[in-house]
Each structure stands twice: as structure tokens, then as C-alpha cells.
C-alpha positions, -999 to 999 in steps of 0.1 A, spaced: -86 199 741 -94 217 715 -121 245 702 -146 232 671 -129 244 639 -152 275 621 -166 267 587 -152 287 560 -175 309 540 -163 309 508 -174 337 483 -178 340 450 -185 369 431 -196 371 401 -181 390 365 -199 399 335 -184 375 310 -166 382 279 -187 372 255 -223 370 250 -246 349 223 -247 366 185 -285 373 168 -269 363 141 -255 329 142 -271 318 180 -234 308 189 -215 326 222 -193 345 203 -198 382 205 -166 399 213 -172 435 219 -140 464 214 -148 494 229 -133 527 220 -138 559 244 -123 585 231 -138 577 198 -173 572 208 -183 537 197 -179 506 203 -173 478 178 -188 445 181 -171 418 158 -186 375 156 -160 352 148 -183 323 141 -197 343 108 -180 373 106 -208 401 117 -190 435 123 -209 465 136 -198 496 154 -224 514 173 -225 544 189 -218 543 226 -226 572 254 -191 581 280 -188 551 308 -206 525 290 -195 491 302 -194 463 274 -223 447 282 -247 483 274 -228 485 239 -240 446 237 -272 452 241 -278 489 219 -260 464 192 -289 436 201 -316 464 204 -300 484 164 -300 449 156 -333 436 160 -346 472 154 -361 477 186 -370 513 186 -364 536 220 -401 553 233 -398 585 233 -384 610 269 -408 629 276 
């Protein structure tokens, strides 16, 4: 007599994207290159050739650098800190 076969549960790990949405052309073609030693990130769109450098704080992920870039692109000001 055999046992009942157990179900194997596979866990899918979600990963952060490597390409982001371009605010200029609307395509998913923006890449982020971090230069942590110099303290800036290069944002490059391969479709419309949009290039930008944004200053970043220490220990910043590419997603955070992209968010800083989008805020600067649309002119969103940070709220004053108390």
C-alpha cells in the first residue's frame, strides 16, 4: 500500500523590475545606473534618448532613484520636514 502523494508548494519570489516607464515617451524603456561612490544615478531611456543625472543618498535602490527622477521631472516638491 502506498501513501498519498503530498502537494509541493512552489513559492514565487517577486523581483524588482529592471526597466521602468518613461515619463516622456510612455514606453517601458528607462534604465537606472547607480554610481554610489560618486553619489548620483544616471537615468537613460533607450527609446526617446532621455538622459538625466540625479543625486541620491547612500544605500539607494534603483527603484528609489527612479522615483526621485520622476518627482524632479514632474516638478513635485518634497514637503518641508518639521
